[in-house]
Steps between C-alpha positions, in 0.01 A plus 500: 500500500276194513582223249137517378332837444181611326301801404152558357393763248132555462465562129135608531591784733842571355676478834657256745266278693553586871362291786482164326556205735712216364660181611815316386469122499729208427385168349663199667390149600178540303372815673536878512655655812490871572849647543417872530224756462490868425297803384598719209619849588399827339720418200331158461813319618594238755876485523535336844322166465815316611788607719799654329740225398244217549544265207224256410561148366412407142133420444154627421373813671184704478389851581126529574363852462166584668373713214128477585554675834704770318207586266245482787143535380602580139457222244805263490509180304817369668462511879845341544795477266745219566824508309703178513867511404820297534830617649831333445639515857803695396429804717425734211228768535148429365261787433136402427293798383126497447319727250139502623159620401156380620455264205852387412861477609846439365838412647856451398843434653626840594846618601 
């Protein structure tokens, strides 16, 4: 399993958000660098952002979700959701879920 995983639940539709493009970035030397990208599956999950066993160093990371494209022509106040978080560099698993609707979102550290 990837050290960093995510999933999206569309609370307005009451189901997982499939087909959402996202990118994992690392902040270092004053800039963001993309490490990986993916698209949520039918269950709203991306579990293979990183190779199995690949451990990231401590630092600030971000997952950028392309939520506007997911909602298409429907009204959407947040065309992109960027969640920035810190990892300790100890190899533990980090799960970053997103609860989404067209006019709001919430996140937490999952398990």
